C-alpha positions as CSV (number, residue, x, y, z in Angstrom):
1,M,110.1,105.3,52.7
2,G,107.4,103.1,54.6
3,E,104.8,103.8,57.6
4,T,107.0,103.8,60.8
5,R,104.7,103.1,64.2
6,P,106.6,104.5,67.0
7,A,105.9,102.7,70.7
8,F,104.1,105.1,72.0
9,G,100.7,105.2,68.9
10,L,102.2,108.0,67.3
11,N,102.1,107.2,63.6
12,H,104.2,109.4,61.0
13,Q,105.1,109.0,57.3
14,A,108.5,110.1,56.4
15,I,109.5,112.4,53.8
16,I,112.9,112.6,53.4
17,G,114.5,111.3,49.9
18,N,111.2,110.6,48.9
19,P,110.4,112.8,45.5
20,D,106.9,112.0,45.1
21,M,106.7,112.4,49.0
22,Q,109.0,115.9,48.7
23,K,107.0,117.7,46.6
24,S,103.9,117.1,49.0
25,A,106.0,118.6,51.5
26,A,104.4,122.0,51.8
27,Q,100.9,120.6,53.0
28,P,100.6,118.4,56.4
29,A,100.8,115.0,56.2
30,G,98.4,113.6,57.6
31,V,99.4,112.0,61.7
32,T,97.4,109.9,63.9
33,L,96.8,110.2,67.4
34,D,96.0,106.9,69.7
35,P,93.8,109.0,72.1
36,L,94.9,106.6,75.2
37,T,97.9,108.4,75.2
38,L,96.8,111.9,74.6
39,G,97.7,114.6,77.9
40,R,99.0,110.9,79.5
41,P,102.3,111.5,81.1
42,L,104.1,108.2,80.0
43,H,108.2,110.1,79.4
44,L,107.6,108.6,83.0
45,L,107.7,105.6,82.3
46,E,111.1,105.0,81.6
47,R,111.3,104.8,85.3
48,F,108.6,101.6,85.5
49,T,110.0,100.0,82.9
50,A,114.0,99.8,83.7
51,L,112.5,98.4,87.6
52,A,110.5,96.4,85.1
53,R,113.0,95.0,83.4
54,G,115.0,94.1,86.1
55,D,112.5,91.8,88.1
56,L,111.2,89.6,85.0
57,D,115.4,88.9,83.9
58,E,115.3,88.2,88.2
59,A,111.3,86.2,87.3
60,F,113.2,83.9,84.9
61,R,116.7,83.5,86.7
62,S,115.0,82.5,89.3
63,S,112.1,79.8,87.7
64,L,114.1,78.7,84.7
65,N,117.9,79.1,85.0
66,R,119.1,78.7,88.2
67,R,117.5,76.4,88.5
68,Y,118.2,74.1,84.7
69,R,120.9,75.8,84.2
70,A,119.2,78.1,81.2
71,C,120.3,81.6,80.0
72,F,117.4,83.2,79.8
73,E,118.1,87.4,79.2
74,V,114.9,90.5,79.6
75,G,115.5,92.8,76.6
76,D,113.6,96.0,76.3
77,L,110.6,96.7,77.4
78,R,108.3,99.4,75.8
79,L,104.3,100.1,75.7
80,V,102.8,98.6,72.3
81,P,100.1,99.3,69.9
82,L,97.1,96.9,70.7
83,D,97.2,95.6,66.8
84,G,101.6,94.4,66.6
85,L,99.8,91.8,69.6
86,P,99.6,88.0,68.4
87,A,96.0,87.7,67.6
88,R,95.7,83.6,68.5
89,G,97.3,81.7,71.4
90,G,99.2,81.0,74.8
91,W,96.4,83.9,76.0
92,T,96.8,83.2,80.1
93,G,94.1,86.0,81.7
94,F,95.1,86.7,85.8
95,A,92.4,88.3,87.8
96,H,94.1,90.7,90.6
97,E,91.3,92.7,93.0
98,R,92.5,95.8,91.1
99,G,92.6,94.7,87.6
100,R,92.8,92.0,85.0
101,I,95.9,90.9,83.1
102,D,96.0,88.8,80.2
103,F,99.2,87.3,79.4
104,A,101.9,85.4,76.6
105,L,104.6,84.1,76.2
106,E,106.1,83.7,72.7
107,R,105.8,79.9,71.7
108,R,109.4,78.9,71.1
109,L,109.7,80.2,74.4
110,L,107.3,78.4,75.9
111,L,109.5,75.0,74.0
112,C,112.5,76.1,74.5
113,A,111.7,76.4,78.2
114,L,109.5,73.3,78.1
115,D,112.7,70.8,77.1
116,Y,114.8,72.6,79.9
117,R,112.1,71.7,82.1
118,Y,112.0,68.3,81.2
119,G,115.8,67.1,80.2
120,A,115.6,67.3,75.6
121,H,118.2,70.2,74.0
122,P,116.8,72.9,72.8
123,A,119.1,72.9,70.0
124,T,117.9,69.5,68.5
125,Q,114.2,71.3,67.8
126,G,113.4,71.3,64.1
127,G,111.8,74.8,63.1
128,A,108.4,72.6,62.5
129,R,107.0,71.8,65.7
130,D,106.7,75.7,66.8
131,E,103.4,74.4,64.0
132,A,102.8,71.3,65.6
133,P,99.4,71.3,67.8
134,V,99.8,72.9,71.4
135,T,100.1,69.3,74.3
136,A,98.5,70.2,77.9
137,T,101.8,70.2,79.6
138,E,102.7,73.1,77.6
139,E,99.1,74.8,78.6
140,R,99.9,73.6,82.2
141,L,103.7,75.6,81.8
142,A,102.8,78.4,80.2
143,T,100.2,79.1,83.3
144,L,103.2,78.3,85.3
145,L,105.0,80.9,84.6
146,G,102.3,82.9,83.2
147,R,101.7,83.3,87.1
148,R,105.3,84.0,88.2
149,F,106.3,87.0,85.3
150,V,102.4,88.3,86.1
151,G,103.2,88.2,90.2
152,A,106.3,90.6,89.8
153,L,105.0,92.1,87.3
154,V,102.1,93.3,90.1
155,E,104.9,94.3,92.8
156,R,106.4,97.1,90.5
157,L,102.6,98.1,89.6
158,E,102.2,98.4,93.3
159,G,105.3,100.3,93.8
160,R,107.6,97.0,96.0
161,A,109.9,94.5,94.8
162,P,108.8,91.5,93.7
163,S,110.0,88.7,96.5
164,P,112.5,86.3,95.7
165,D,110.0,82.9,95.4
166,G,107.3,85.0,93.2
167,S,105.2,83.8,96.2
168,A,103.0,86.3,97.0
169,H,100.6,86.7,94.5
170,T,99.4,83.5,94.1
171,G,96.5,82.0,95.3
172,R,92.6,84.9,95.7
173,L,95.1,87.8,94.6
174,L,96.2,86.3,91.7
175,E,94.4,83.5,90.0
176,D,93.9,83.0,86.2
177,A,90.8,84.7,84.8
178,T,87.8,82.9,82.7
179,T,86.1,85.8,81.1
180,P,87.9,86.4,77.5
181,L,90.8,88.7,76.6
182,R,89.2,93.4,76.3
183,R,91.4,94.7,74.9
184,Q,89.4,97.9,74.1
185,G,91.0,101.4,76.2
186,A,93.8,98.7,77.6
187,W,97.6,99.4,77.0
188,A,100.1,96.1,76.3
189,L,103.5,96.2,77.5
190,H,106.3,94.2,74.8
191,V,109.5,92.4,76.8
192,S,112.3,90.8,73.8
193,V,113.7,87.5,75.7
194,R,116.5,85.2,74.6
195,E,118.0,81.8,75.5
196,R,121.8,82.9,74.6
197,A,122.2,79.2,75.2
198,H,120.9,78.4,72.1
199,G,120.4,82.0,70.1
200,V,116.1,81.4,71.2
201,D,115.1,85.2,70.3
202,G,110.7,85.2,70.6
203,A,108.8,87.7,73.3
204,M,106.0,88.3,76.1
205,W,103.2,90.4,76.0
206,F,101.0,91.7,79.0
207,V,97.8,93.8,78.3
208,L,96.3,96.8,81.0
209,E,93.6,97.2,82.2
210,E,92.6,101.0,82.2
211,A,92.4,101.0,86.3
212,W,96.5,99.3,86.1
213,Q,97.2,102.2,83.7
214,R,95.9,104.0,86.3
215,H,97.1,103.6,89.3
216,L,100.9,103.2,87.4
217,L,100.9,107.1,86.1
218,Q,99.7,108.0,90.1
219,Q,103.0,105.9,91.0
220,L,105.4,107.8,88.5
221,A,103.5,111.1,89.1
222,P,105.7,114.0,91.2
223,L,103.9,114.0,95.0
224,R,101.2,116.3,95.3
225,E,99.5,117.6,98.0
226,R,96.9,114.9,99.7
227,P,93.3,116.0,98.5
228,G,91.0,118.1,101.0
229,E,90.6,121.7,102.2
230,P,92.4,123.9,99.7
231,A,94.9,126.1,101.5
232,A,94.0,128.7,99.6
233,A,90.3,128.3,100.9
234,Q,91.3,127.8,105.1
235,P,91.3,130.3,107.3
236,F,94.7,132.9,107.1
237,A,94.7,132.1,111.1
238,R,95.5,128.5,109.5
239,R,97.9,129.8,106.3
240,L,99.9,131.9,108.6
241,P,103.0,129.5,110.2
242,L,104.7,131.3,112.9
243,A,108.1,129.4,114.6
244,L,108.3,129.0,118.7
245,T,111.2,129.7,120.3
246,A,110.7,128.2,124.0
247,R,112.6,129.8,126.6
248,L,113.8,127.3,129.5
249,L,115.1,129.1,132.1
250,E,117.1,132.3,133.0
251,K,119.1,131.8,136.5
252,D,121.9,135.2,137.5
253,I,124.5,134.9,138.8
254,P,127.7,136.8,140.0
255,L,130.6,136.8,137.1
256,G,133.1,136.3,140.1
257,R,131.0,132.8,140.8
258,L,130.7,132.6,136.5
259,L,135.0,132.4,136.4
260,D,135.5,130.2,139.5
261,L,133.3,127.3,137.8
262,R,134.8,124.3,136.9
263,V,135.1,121.0,135.7
264,G,132.2,118.6,137.2
265,D,130.5,122.2,139.3
266,V,126.6,121.4,139.7
267,I,124.5,124.7,138.6
268,P,121.5,124.2,141.1
269,V,118.3,125.9,138.9
270,S,114.8,124.6,139.0
271,L,112.0,124.9,135.7
272,G,109.1,127.0,136.4
273,P,106.9,128.0,133.4
274,S,108.9,129.0,130.6
275,D,107.9,132.0,128.2
276,V,107.1,131.4,124.9
277,L,108.3,133.9,122.0
278,V,107.7,134.4,118.7
279,D,110.6,136.2,117.1
280,D,111.7,138.5,119.6
281,S,108.2,139.2,121.5
282,R,106.8,137.1,125.0
283,V,103.0,135.9,123.5
284,F,103.0,132.5,126.4
285,T,104.0,131.4,128.8
286,A,103.9,127.0,129.3
287,Q,104.5,124.0,131.6
288,V,107.4,122.4,130.8
289,V,106.7,118.5,131.3
290,E,108.2,114.9,129.6
291,H,106.1,112.4,127.4
292,K,107.9,109.3,126.2
293,G,111.2,110.4,127.0
294,K,111.1,114.1,125.4
295,L,110.0,117.6,126.8
296,C,107.0,118.9,125.6
297,L,105.3,122.4,126.1
298,T,101.9,122.4,127.7
299,A,99.6,124.8,130.3
300,F,99.5,127.8,127.3
301,E,99.0,131.0,129.2
302,D,98.6,134.7,128.1
303,V,101.2,137.0,128.6
304,E,99.3,140.1,129.6
């Protein structure tokens, strides 16, 4: 059996069914680890990829399917090794205040979208068209779609649902990057895409800089205590929780008066200093005041 490459950059060799490999099964097989994935909670990415897949599917629907009656569908979204990226053509970089994202759309999908946009029939085009020189019209459409899809991904990376028109990350927030594609320390996302009406299959890729990786994992990590003074370093008096109970008033009335009460009767009372108890112990007295529609305690005094 041949060498396989899982989605998160871990390479291994299968030995079942291969006599040569079975002979050396007692020896540990060589394993290549991707340092970019070590110690990182990549199992949490499933939550993100499920939401991002829906966002990108909606971006296709609003940009192409609804307007031109195309049938683009987004398949699986996964993390892939950087050496699995296309080596040439179709890459567009977008600079964001948090970090750079590079985008590429496979040309067969781009040409299919171009045909829909200009009223051609994608099914009539031959495979040789993919080898034709890239036109300025293709480049403009690739940038336009890249801005739309990268904008949707940025919204999801920031923890928000993308806006319906995809306009949230245009202009100063998401601009075309002019520097060359930087892959050192980056992550790559592979998104499979299919145009169902004409059977056009392909993919698009996103390359995220390390700043985006850290931000994404922070968004996915379980909530923790805010950074600051550790609880153990605080004084004991600040770490000991106590429940306060305020006794607002007491009124003594004869039993006969209590038994004579009917619906609508009024018992006159007046609020004075209230007792504040910890468990059943009277510790303070305090005044009851109203503040923005709520009753509050103030003017605490120790009980002798």
